[in-house]
RODO-2510 file (C-alpha; in nm, 4 decimals, decimal comma):
residues 546
     n   res          X          Y          Z
     1     m     4,2086     9,8572   -13,4244
     2     h     3,9829     9,5508   -13,4284
     3     r     3,6281     9,6724   -13,3723
     4     g     3,4351     9,3464   -13,4115
     5     r     3,3571     9,0916   -13,1432
     6     p     3,6583     8,8762   -13,0599
     7     t     3,6591     8,5188   -13,1874
     8     v     3,6185     8,2617   -12,9113
     9     s     3,8513     7,9779   -13,0174
    10     s     3,9324     7,6665   -12,8229
    11     l     4,0774     7,3208   -12,8587
    12     h     3,8786     7,1993   -12,5567
    13     g     3,5186     7,2875   -12,6408
    14     v     3,2840     7,5789   -12,7001
    15     i     2,9298     7,6653   -12,5929
    16     a     2,7301     7,9107   -12,8071
    17     a     2,4120     7,9953   -12,6151
    18     a     2,1673     8,2750   -12,5599
    19     h     2,2568     8,3858   -12,2054
    20     p     2,6001     8,4152   -12,0374
    21     l     2,5007     8,2184   -11,7262
    22     a     2,3714     7,9301   -11,9363
    23     a     2,6878     7,9223   -12,1463
    24     q     2,8859     7,9293   -11,8232
    25     a     2,6900     7,6320   -11,6953
    26     g     2,7707     7,4253   -12,0074
    27     a     3,1354     7,5283   -12,0048
    28     g     3,1592     7,4178   -11,6409
    29     i     3,0293     7,0745   -11,7363
    30     l     3,2993     7,0417   -12,0037
    31     r     3,5650     7,1471   -11,7551
    32     a     3,4324     6,8867   -11,5116
    33     g     3,4893     6,6058   -11,7619
    34     g     3,1538     6,5980   -11,9348
    35     n     3,1129     6,5893   -12,3080
    36     a     2,8965     6,7891   -12,5482
    37     f     2,5869     6,5843   -12,4701
    38     d     2,6193     6,6454   -12,0952
    39     a     2,6917     7,0136   -12,1567
    40     a     2,3914     7,0478   -12,3900
    41     a     2,1551     6,9183   -12,1182
    42     a     2,3119     7,1450   -11,8548
    43     t     2,2967     7,4514   -12,0833
    44     a     1,9331     7,3777   -12,1735
    45     a     1,8312     7,3415   -11,8104
    46     a     2,0096     7,6638   -11,7168
    47     l     1,8312     7,8450   -11,9971
    48     n     1,5053     7,7316   -11,8393
    49     v     1,6066     7,9384   -11,5347
    50     v     1,7659     8,2482   -11,6864
    51     e     1,5401     8,2816   -11,9937
    52     p     1,2196     8,1201   -11,8637
    53     y     1,0114     8,2849   -12,1370
    54     m     1,2056     8,1231   -12,4188
    55     s     1,2298     7,7547   -12,3257
    56     g     1,2010     7,5163   -12,0361
    57     l     1,1632     7,1550   -11,9305
    58     a     0,7949     7,1609   -12,0284
    59     g     0,8688     7,2799   -12,3837
    60     m     0,9573     7,0890   -12,6971
    61     g     1,2662     7,0729   -12,9146
    62     m     1,4932     6,8970   -13,1619
    63     a     1,8633     6,8201   -13,1793
    64     t     2,1088     6,7410   -13,4578
    65     c     2,4258     6,5742   -13,3333
    66     y     2,7612     6,4547   -13,4540
    67     v     2,8667     6,1489   -13,2567
    68     a     3,2441     6,1392   -13,2843
    69     a     3,2861     5,7779   -13,1660
    70     e     3,0474     5,6619   -13,4397
    71     r     3,1540     5,9181   -13,7006
    72     r     2,7951     5,9888   -13,7962
    73     i     2,5149     6,2408   -13,7725
    74     r     2,2148     6,1543   -13,5574
    75     t     1,9025     6,3593   -13,4882
    76     l     1,6746     6,3485   -13,1859
    77     d     1,3122     6,4585   -13,2153
    78     f     1,1497     6,5471   -12,8806
    79     i     0,8399     6,7059   -13,0271
    80     t     0,5434     6,5317   -12,8769
    81     k     0,2169     6,4242   -13,0345
    82     v    -0,1084     6,6206   -13,0086
    83     p    -0,2750     6,5275   -12,6755
    84     a    -0,5117     6,2287   -12,7066
    85     k    -0,8139     6,4209   -12,5713
    86     f    -0,7538     6,7480   -12,7575
    87     p    -1,0998     6,8770   -12,8639
    88     t    -1,0220     6,9379   -13,2292
    89     e    -1,3798     7,0222   -13,3269
    90     r    -1,4004     7,3010   -13,0679
    91     f    -1,1739     7,5547   -13,2449
    92     r    -1,2311     7,7660   -13,5513
    93     d    -0,9754     8,0408   -13,4893
    94     r    -0,6062     7,9844   -13,4187
    95     e    -0,6043     8,2729   -13,1705
    96     e    -0,8222     8,0679   -12,9368
    97     l    -0,5065     7,8661   -12,8708
    98     a    -0,2795     8,1602   -12,7995
    99     r    -0,2859     8,1264   -12,4210
   100     g    -0,4388     7,9053   -12,1562
   101     p    -0,4450     7,5356   -12,0660
   102     l    -0,5837     7,4022   -12,3956
   103     a    -0,2836     7,5492   -12,5819
   104     a    -0,0431     7,3299   -12,3888
   105     g     0,1155     7,0398   -12,5730
   106     t     0,2704     6,7459   -12,3888
   107     p     0,6165     6,8425   -12,2591
   108     g     0,9115     6,6928   -12,4461
   109     n     1,2234     6,8867   -12,3566
   110     l     1,3163     6,7177   -12,0329
   111     a     1,2846     6,3724   -12,1886
   112     g     1,4962     6,4921   -12,4829
   113     w     1,7754     6,6295   -12,2652
   114     c     1,7860     6,3135   -12,0586
   115     e     1,7903     6,0936   -12,3691
   116     l     2,0889     6,2840   -12,5112
   117     v     2,2788     6,2113   -12,1878
   118     r     2,1572     5,8514   -12,1643
   119     a     2,2686     5,7722   -12,5226
   120     h     2,5977     5,9565   -12,5415
   121     g     2,6784     6,1439   -12,2173
   122     r     2,8796     6,0325   -11,9176
   123     l     2,7834     6,2462   -11,6193
   124     t     2,5038     6,1934   -11,3610
   125     g     2,1830     6,3879   -11,3318
   126     k     2,3076     6,5477   -11,0126
   127     e     2,6120     6,6836   -11,1924
   128     i     2,4247     6,7985   -11,5002
   129     f     2,1402     6,9771   -11,3244
   130     a     2,3518     7,1297   -11,0463
   131     p     2,4094     7,4634   -11,2313
   132     a     2,0345     7,5097   -11,2997
   133     i     1,9521     7,4245   -10,9366
   134     e     2,2018     7,6820   -10,8076
   135     l     2,0759     7,9537   -11,0446
   136     a     1,7132     7,8892   -10,9545
   137     r     1,7759     7,8699   -10,5813
   138     d     2,0151     8,1667   -10,5467
   139     g     1,8632     8,3781   -10,8209
   140     f     2,0206     8,6009   -11,0816
   141     p     1,9907     8,9713   -11,1673
   142     l     1,7679     9,0479   -11,4624
   143     i     1,9246     9,2080   -11,7680
   144     e     1,7415     9,4264   -12,0210
   145     f     1,5990     9,1504   -12,2354
   146     n     1,4687     8,9646   -11,9271
   147     v     1,2970     9,2807   -11,8038
   148     e     1,1348     9,3519   -12,1412
   149     a     0,9996     8,9972   -12,1775
   150     i     0,8604     8,9733   -11,8259
   151     n     0,6984     9,3166   -11,8285
   152     i     0,5306     9,2631   -12,1671
   153     c     0,3850     8,9339   -12,0454
   154     a     0,2810     9,0783   -11,7112
   155     a     0,0614     9,3263   -11,8939
   156     e    -0,0776     9,0729   -12,1423
   157     l    -0,1437     8,7834   -11,9064
   158     k    -0,3311     9,0035   -11,6616
   159     a    -0,6470     8,9341   -11,8592
   160     h    -0,6249     8,5625   -11,7665
   161     a    -0,7389     8,5671   -11,4076
   162     a    -0,7481     8,1905   -11,3667
   163     f    -0,3703     8,1435   -11,3973
   164     y    -0,2172     8,4931   -11,3887
   165     p    -0,1589     8,4975   -11,0078
   166     d     0,0595     8,1859   -11,0238
   167     w     0,2594     8,3308   -11,3116
   168     l     0,2970     8,6683   -11,1373
   169     r     0,4177     8,5160   -10,8126
   170     n     0,6657     8,2896   -10,9901
   171     y     0,8375     8,5528   -11,2087
   172     t     0,7832     8,8905   -11,0407
   173     d     0,7414     8,8029   -10,6717
   174     g     0,3842     8,9285   -10,7040
   175     k     0,4776     9,2684   -10,8514
   176     a     0,3174     9,4031   -11,1661
   177     r     0,6587     9,5078   -11,3087
   178     v     1,0257     9,4277   -11,2651
   179     g     1,3320     9,6368   -11,3320
   180     k     1,6905     9,5772   -11,4379
   181     g     1,8844     9,4250   -11,1507
   182     f     1,5784     9,2607   -10,9902
   183     v     1,7026     8,9267   -10,8563
   184     l     1,4749     8,6522   -10,9865
   185     k     1,4729     8,3560   -10,7505
   186     q     1,2783     8,0421   -10,8403
   187     p     1,2933     7,8151   -10,5353
   188     e     1,0111     7,5888   -10,6514
   189     l     1,1881     7,5269   -10,9814
   190     a     1,5094     7,4548   -10,7916
   191     r     1,3323     7,1877   -10,5880
   192     t     1,1858     7,0455   -10,9084
   193     y     1,5309     7,0091   -11,0638
   194     e     1,6641     6,8572   -10,7401
   195     a     1,3969     6,5907   -10,7664
   196     i     1,4688     6,5338   -11,1367
   197     a     1,8420     6,5029   -11,0587
   198     e     1,7568     6,2280   -10,8106
   199     t     1,4898     6,0360   -11,0002
   200     g     1,5248     6,1266   -11,3668
   201     p     1,2631     6,2269   -11,6226
   202     g     1,0110     5,9932   -11,4609
   203     y     0,9509     6,2691   -11,2075
   204     l     0,7524     6,4377   -11,4867
   205     h     0,6523     6,1464   -11,7053
   206     g     0,4429     5,9520   -11,4571
   207     g     0,5690     6,0926   -11,1251
   208     p     0,4773     6,3693   -10,8802
   209     l     0,5405     6,6602   -11,1180
   210     g     0,3321     6,4909   -11,3855
   211     r     0,0404     6,4353   -11,1474
   212     a     0,0534     6,7971   -11,0284
   213     l     0,0734     6,9242   -11,3852
   214     v    -0,2212     6,7180   -11,5085
   215     a    -0,4385     6,8070   -11,2070
   216     h    -0,3712     7,1779   -11,2491
   217     v    -0,4253     7,1819   -11,6248
   218     q    -0,7500     6,9842   -11,5958
   219     k    -0,8686     7,2146   -11,3153
   220     l    -0,8248     7,5055   -11,5559
   221     g    -1,0099     7,3260   -11,8354
   222     g    -0,7187     7,1729   -12,0279
   223     c    -0,6947     6,8242   -12,1813
   224     l    -0,3512     6,6845   -12,0876
   225     t    -0,3577     6,3434   -11,9186
   226     m    -0,1073     6,1156   -11,7431
   227     a    -0,1308     5,8875   -12,0437
   228     d    -0,0005     6,1735   -12,2650
   229     l     0,2948     6,2230   -12,0313
   230     e     0,3736     5,8539   -11,9989
   231     a     0,3706     5,8084   -12,3777
   232     v     0,6569     6,0590   -12,4403
   233     a     0,9500     5,8883   -12,6082
   234     p     1,2131     6,0998   -12,7904
   235     s     1,2967     5,9471   -13,1286
   236     w     1,6417     5,8997   -13,2756
   237     l     1,6144     5,9527   -13,6547
   238     d     1,8533     5,9447   -13,9466
   239     p     1,9166     6,2964   -14,0670
   240     l     1,7653     6,4593   -14,3735
   241     s     2,0569     6,5858   -14,5802
   242     t     2,1264     6,7792   -14,8948
   243     a     2,4313     6,9195   -15,0719
   244     y     2,4998     7,2899   -15,0802
   245     r     2,8137     7,3809   -15,2721
   246     d     3,0897     7,1629   -15,1178
   247     l     2,8954     7,1014   -14,7977
   248     e     2,6418     6,8384   -14,6908
   249     v     2,3823     7,0009   -14,4683
   250     h     2,1973     6,7849   -14,2165
   251     t     1,8839     6,8463   -14,0095
   252     l     1,5836     6,6482   -13,8913
   253     p     1,3348     6,4777   -14,1262
   254     p     0,9601     6,5382   -14,1073
   255     p     0,7506     6,6027   -13,9112
   256     c     1,0217     6,8660   -13,8534
   257     e     0,9690     7,1481   -14,0980
   258     g     1,3424     7,1853   -14,1575
   259     f     1,3005     7,0403   -14,5090
   260     q     1,2005     7,3983   -14,6043
   261     y     1,5556     7,5081   -14,5155
   262     l     1,7110     7,2320   -14,7242
   263     l     1,4754     7,2999   -15,0142
   264     t     1,5764     7,6649   -15,0067
   265     l     1,9443     7,5655   -15,0280
   266     r     1,8665     7,3233   -15,3105
   267     i     1,7048     7,6062   -15,5093
   268     l     1,9922     7,8442   -15,4374
   269     d     2,2529     7,5840   -15,5352
   270     g     2,1528     7,6479   -15,8953
   271     f     2,2613     8,0121   -15,8813
   272     d     2,6087     8,1677   -15,8931
   273     l     2,5478     8,3956   -15,5975
   274     a     2,9195     8,4507   -15,5326
   275     s     2,9455     8,6456   -15,8608
   276     l     2,6858     8,9012   -15,7409
   277     a     2,7285     9,2074   -15,5262
   278     r     2,6799     9,1022   -15,1660
   279     d     2,3583     9,2522   -15,0222
   280     g     2,2803     9,3949   -15,3607
   281     v     1,9405     9,3650   -15,5286
   282     e     2,0312     9,0598   -15,7417
   283     h     2,1596     8,8669   -15,4415
   284     l     1,8682     8,9520   -15,2130
   285     d     1,5988     8,9122   -15,4793
   286     i     1,7133     8,5609   -15,5635
   287     v     1,7356     8,4565   -15,1978
   288     y     1,3992     8,6055   -15,1014
   289     r     1,2256     8,4448   -15,3959
   290     a     1,3774     8,1050   -15,3163
   291     i     1,2738     8,1398   -14,9513
   292     r     0,9140     8,2290   -15,0419
   293     l     0,8857     7,9362   -15,2880
   294     a     1,0296     7,6856   -15,0400
   295     a     0,7922     7,8080   -14,7694
   296     g     0,5001     7,7656   -15,0037
   297     m     0,6037     7,4109   -15,0827
   298     r     0,6343     7,3307   -14,7133
   299     i     0,2909     7,4709   -14,6393
   300     a     0,1311     7,2826   -14,9295
   301     h     0,3044     6,9526   -14,8525
   302     n     0,3665     6,9577   -14,4744
   303     n     0,4262     6,6285   -14,2929
   304     p     0,5195     6,4685   -14,6274
   305     s     0,5505     6,0943   -14,6750
   306     p     0,9026     5,9691   -14,7587
   307     e     0,7960     5,9425   -15,1205
   308     k     0,6596     6,2960   -15,1311
   309     l     0,9717     6,4279   -14,9565
   310     t     1,1915     6,2578   -15,2174
   311     w     0,9850     6,4269   -15,4892
   312     l     1,0086     6,7688   -15,3204
   313     l     1,3886     6,7597   -15,3044
   314     a     1,4391     6,5879   -15,6434
   315     e     1,6239     6,7735   -15,9137
   316     e     1,3239     6,7902   -16,1479
   317     s     1,1026     6,9545   -15,8831
   318     v     1,3811     7,1889   -15,7644
   319     e     1,4655     7,2956   -16,1192
   320     a     1,1020     7,3950   -16,1728
   321     l     1,1278     7,6206   -15,8731
   322     r     1,4559     7,7661   -15,9993
   323     r     1,2832     7,8558   -16,3258
   324     r     1,0229     8,0386   -16,1187
   325     v     1,2977     8,2316   -15,9426
   326     r     1,4481     8,3268   -16,2778
   327     d     1,1277     8,4374   -16,4511
   328     g     1,1236     8,7711   -16,2687
   329     q     0,7515     8,7769   -16,2036
   330     p     0,6520     8,8770   -15,8482
   331     i     0,5939     8,5867   -15,6075
   332     a     0,3184     8,6053   -15,3502
   333     g     0,2044     8,3449   -15,1033
   334     p     0,1965     8,2281   -14,7419
   335     t     0,5131     8,1778   -14,5436
   336     e     0,3738     8,0445   -14,2141
   337     q     0,0532     7,8324   -14,2262
   338     w    -0,1893     7,7062   -14,4882
   339     i    -0,4691     7,9246   -14,3495
   340     d    -0,4714     8,3025   -14,3702
   341     q    -0,2911     8,4662   -14,0801
   342     p    -0,5089     8,6492   -13,8283
   343     p    -0,3846     8,9611   -13,6493
   344     d    -0,1213     8,8738   -13,3929
   345     t    -0,2201     8,8719   -13,0274
   346     v     0,0889     8,6869   -12,9154
   347     d     0,4560     8,7645   -12,9699
   348     r     0,5458     8,4351   -13,1391
   349     g     0,9198     8,4444   -13,1952
   350     h     1,0432     8,3091   -12,8663
   351     t     1,2658     8,0105   -12,9049
   352     t     1,6262     7,9430   -12,8239
   353     s     1,9103     7,7607   -12,9962
   354     m     2,2498     7,6451   -12,8789
   355     s     2,5515     7,4783   -13,0296
   356     i     2,8003     7,2782   -12,8223
   357     a     3,1261     7,1147   -12,9341
   358     d     3,3789     6,9288   -12,7206
   359     r     3,7431     6,8304   -12,7573
   360     e     3,6510     6,4751   -12,8580
   361     g     3,4730     6,6001   -13,1725
   362     n     3,1115     6,5619   -13,0526
   363     i     2,8727     6,8365   -13,1588
   364     v     2,5150     6,9035   -13,0444
   365     c     2,2868     7,1660   -13,1999
   366     i     1,9531     7,2103   -13,0220
   367     t     1,6574     7,4327   -13,1054
   368     q     1,3891     7,4322   -12,8332
   369     s     1,1030     7,6513   -12,7204
   370     l     0,7913     7,7077   -12,5157
   371     g     0,6224     7,8347   -12,8325
   372     a     0,5264     8,1939   -12,7554
   373     k     0,6788     8,4030   -12,4812
   374     f     0,6103     8,2093   -12,1536
   375     g     0,4227     7,9520   -12,3591
   376     c     0,0545     7,9243   -12,2645
   377     g     0,1178     8,1269   -11,9443
   378     v     0,0201     7,8446   -11,7099
   379     v     0,2636     7,7721   -11,4234
   380     v     0,2339     7,4526   -11,2195
   381     p     0,1948     7,5637   -10,8544
   382     g     0,4565     7,4332   -10,6160
   383     h     0,6898     7,3281   -10,9001
   384     g     0,7703     7,6559   -11,0851
   385     v     0,7259     7,4983   -11,4277
   386     c     0,5771     7,7046   -11,7125
   387     l     0,3914     7,5124   -11,9833
   388     n     0,4232     7,5544   -12,3584
   389     n     0,1605     7,6696   -12,6076
   390     f     0,2741     7,4570   -12,9004
   391     l    -0,0763     7,3664   -13,0119
   392     y    -0,0949     7,7273   -13,1351
   393     w     0,1505     7,6172   -13,4032
   394     g    -0,0861     7,3525   -13,5381
   395     e    -0,3741     7,4334   -13,7711
   396     v    -0,7376     7,4368   -13,6646
   397     n    -0,8630     7,4284   -14,0261
   398     p    -0,8998     7,0608   -14,1299
   399     k    -0,7884     7,1557   -14,4805
   400     g    -0,4466     7,2463   -14,3529
   401     t    -0,1489     7,0121   -14,3788
   402     n    -0,0623     7,0502   -14,0080
   403     f    -0,4152     6,9995   -13,8673
   404     l    -0,4355     6,9246   -13,4971
   405     r    -0,5425     6,5625   -13,4879
   406     p    -0,5305     6,3866   -13,1486
   407     n    -0,2339     6,1465   -13,1096
   408     q    -0,0848     6,2678   -13,4400
   409     s     0,2528     6,4256   -13,5075
   410     l     0,2871     6,8041   -13,4814
   411     a     0,5066     6,9719   -13,7442
   412     l     0,7096     7,2625   -13,6053
   413     p     0,9384     7,5180   -13,7728
   414     m     1,2788     7,4247   -13,6297
   415     a     1,5977     7,3275   -13,8157
   416     p     1,9011     7,2654   -13,5915
   417     s     2,1717     7,1821   -13,8403
   418     i     2,5236     7,0491   -13,8802
   419     a     2,7165     7,0784   -14,2068
   420     t     2,9925     6,8373   -14,3041
   421     r     3,2642     6,8548   -14,5651
   422     q     3,3879     6,5158   -14,6920
   423     g     3,2218     6,3573   -14,3896
   424     r     3,3824     6,5813   -14,1286
   425     p     3,1722     6,8355   -13,9371
   426     v     3,2632     7,1996   -14,0038
   427     l     2,9580     7,3984   -13,8985
   428     s     2,6788     7,3859   -13,6398
   429     l     2,4029     7,6386   -13,6917
   430     g     2,0687     7,7070   -13,5283
   431     t     1,8441     8,0004   -13,4545
   432     p     1,5210     8,1012   -13,2846
   433     g     1,2580     8,2814   -13,4891
   434     s     0,9438     8,0693   -13,5343
   435     y     0,8560     8,0495   -13,9047
   436     g     1,1567     8,2697   -13,9736
   437     i     1,4037     7,9980   -13,8649
   438     c     1,4379     7,8354   -14,2057
   439     q     1,4549     8,1777   -14,3679
   440     t     1,7287     8,3069   -14,1394
   441     q     1,9541     8,0026   -14,1647
   442     s     1,9362     8,0121   -14,5447
   443     q     2,0397     8,3788   -14,5526
   444     v     2,3362     8,3156   -14,3185
   445     m     2,4541     8,0153   -14,5164
   446     v     2,4678     8,2251   -14,8318
   447     q     2,6713     8,4952   -14,6568
   448     h     2,9137     8,2389   -14,5087
   449     v     2,9468     7,9871   -14,7898
   450     d     2,8936     8,1914   -15,1062
   451     f     3,0419     8,5243   -15,0002
   452     g     3,3107     8,3766   -14,7778
   453     l     3,2331     8,5754   -14,4640
   454     e     3,3591     8,4408   -14,1347
   455     l     3,0664     8,2935   -13,9469
   456     q     3,0386     8,5892   -13,7044
   457     a     3,0177     8,8355   -13,9924
   458     a     2,7695     8,6148   -14,1766
   459     i     2,5515     8,5968   -13,8647
   460     e     2,5680     8,9743   -13,8287
   461     a     2,4881     9,0520   -14,1940
   462     p     2,1516     9,2264   -14,2573
   463     r     1,8545     8,9919   -14,2830
   464     a     1,4915     8,9871   -14,3779
   465     r     1,1792     8,8113   -14,2505
   466     l     0,9324     8,7247   -14,5243
   467     l     0,5651     8,7330   -14,4281
   468     d     0,2489     8,6295   -14,6095
   469     g     0,1688     8,7762   -14,9491
   470     r     0,4663     8,9735   -15,0711
   471     a     0,5499     9,1359   -14,7372
   472     a     0,9079     9,1409   -14,6066
   473     i     1,0659     9,3156   -14,3094
   474     v     1,4236     9,4073   -14,4043
   475     e     1,6784     9,5425   -14,1611
   476     s     1,7601     9,9036   -14,2457
   477     r     2,1287     9,8284   -14,2804
   478     v     2,0384     9,7229   -14,6337
   479     g     2,0823    10,0417   -14,8370
   480     e     1,7842    10,2511   -14,9496
   481     p     1,8655    10,2102   -15,3228
   482     t     1,8629     9,8323   -15,2818
   483     i     1,5326     9,8429   -15,0908
   484     a     1,3786    10,0576   -15,3649
   485     a     1,4982     9,8093   -15,6282
   486     l     1,3513     9,5199   -15,4282
   487     r     1,0169     9,6964   -15,4147
   488     a     1,0324     9,7515   -15,7916
   489     r     1,0733     9,3757   -15,8303
   490     g     0,7557     9,3026   -15,6327
   491     h     0,8746     9,2701   -15,2750
   492     a     0,6529     9,4677   -15,0375
   493     v     0,9405     9,5732   -14,8144
   494     e     0,8870     9,7303   -14,4752
   495     i     1,2095     9,8816   -14,3442
   496     g     1,2849     9,7508   -14,0001
   497     p     1,5336     9,8705   -13,7382
   498     p     1,9065     9,8132   -13,8072
   499     w     1,8964     9,5123   -13,5720
   500     t     1,5733     9,3375   -13,4904
   501     m     1,4765     9,0116   -13,3227
   502     t     1,2029     8,9790   -13,5893
   503     v     1,4716     8,8191   -13,8084
   504     g     1,5821     8,5848   -13,5298
   505     g     1,8959     8,5478   -13,3250
   506     m     2,1523     8,2829   -13,4049
   507     q     2,4181     8,0722   -13,2387
   508     g     2,6740     7,8771   -13,4318
   509     i     3,0078     7,6971   -13,4122
   510     a     3,2685     7,6598   -13,6879
   511     i     3,5168     7,3744   -13,6697
   512     d     3,8522     7,3727   -13,8456
   513     p     3,9359     7,0017   -13,8733
   514     r     4,2957     7,0724   -13,9754
   515     y     4,3829     7,2088   -13,6310
   516     r     4,0837     7,0756   -13,4343
   517     r     4,0028     7,4406   -13,3558
   518     i     3,6508     7,5290   -13,2512
   519     d     3,5161     7,8851   -13,2937
   520     g     3,1910     8,0029   -13,1372
   521     w     2,9650     8,2744   -13,2826
   522     r     2,6330     8,4401   -13,2099
   523     r     2,3994     8,7100   -13,3309
   524     p     2,4125     9,0412   -13,1452
   525     a     2,0801     9,1567   -13,0096
   526     p     1,9405     9,5050   -13,0663
   527     r     2,0216     9,7567   -12,7927
   528     r     1,6645     9,8042   -12,6914
   529     l     1,5937     9,4327   -12,6650
   530     r     1,9339     9,3041   -12,5767
   531     r     1,9714     8,9294   -12,5450
   532     d     2,3130     8,8655   -12,3946
   533     a     2,4138     8,5571   -12,5850
   534     v     2,7725     8,4453   -12,5404
   535     r     3,0290     8,2041   -12,6575
   536     a     3,1968     8,0147   -12,3726
   537     s     3,4921     7,7879   -12,4050
   538     a     3,5867     7,5071   -12,1729
   539     r     3,8719     7,7284   -12,0571
   540     g     3,6706     8,0435   -12,0003
   541     l     3,3773     8,2699   -12,0810
   542     a     3,3614     8,5444   -12,3425
   543     p     3,0450     8,7572   -12,3434
   544     s     2,9358     8,9046   -12,6758
   545     t     2,7649     9,2420   -12,6538
   546     r     2,6797     9,5229   -12,8894
***
């Protein structure tokens, strides 16, 4: 008997996304004649509706793409600059930017989705946004993960009287709690997407939505301006790439923080991991040490110049880090920001990732977010749009390498990636997880590439999230003797649940170029906090549950 999740294989296209209705929306676009770029925009917009706490049109994101017609990797950065009037000098504590209007960065997602379609798609806005409009207008029944997210935020945001009523009305119909099966309708968001389908991203970036957003934010004491919105311009960039075994792994260059992911792989490329016991102490010790060192280098040298980036990834620098991995002495240091981490008041790990491949060979891997769960908590009245809190991910200490300077780039911990072998794409991989993103993807790559696990098994393998100092949360599926041995080597391991969202989710696609077969994979969510990600093919939908 086959007890694992079935492989979703197709010759026509696959969507790996975090909610079945969003995957269905993207698959419908492929069936209607759209390509991966069209389907990516449709999936992203649908996720705005069915997982409104994870991402949305007023969030930010990044994409790594393989453009089949051009036979090349391109990346699109739709992370916006720090607002021009952001009062940098006002803040001394990062937690002051956890919620509220001053936490909101300029929206970038809508512009990014539309740019993907403009550059490489073929369908109209009306066709692409139709699934999101239908879902928002007709509503959908909440599943367990929806209920958990909404109820947690309902309790937390209650303290913010200035904007809590708008949020409560938009996501709970004015109720303090929701339950499984509650049908969430978002008619204002539906009308917003109808207007966007007609007029394009200008409806936000200079149009009626933009004016309403700015007026509301400024009324609440925020700093966003129409000039910030009108200045948004997603940037096509050449990828940052590095070799790992027989693969070339591609993601975005800085200010994207994905160079931490590539640096981790560069360090690990100097170790014969395949000869070790999988999930044994030698394997995990080497990987955790490499992750912590790469995180430290990212924090010390964030937003690096091209020259500094070349130095960071150069063999001489990497070999010095490998020697540090080998020396056996405990490694301690930050894994998130340059400054010491304060106690959490916000659940930070709320991002989403999706991978889309079509029959023509195009691939799009997007990681996008609102920042924290429901972003800053501010909803634009009459439009149903929730704003992000991405300024929380900058640094308020001017000594930090990601300090919040007005009109300057904001570095964010995302790493949507595509791997090629001899120039042909074979793997698309992305995950949510905040500062754990680069950690998670490194661990999965080792399981898949070094230990030869199929991508689904690699995604399901036990993981860890490394925190500041020597702390690490390790899923309890790692055996107790191994955990004891890791502690003896200096890792301050906290045993987590068998499956936890603390170590991220994951969506991925594997491509077999010999047969042009596309397989979709995703990370199962824990039972208590189930996130019903699925793989959908252009010929049908296959939910993945656990």
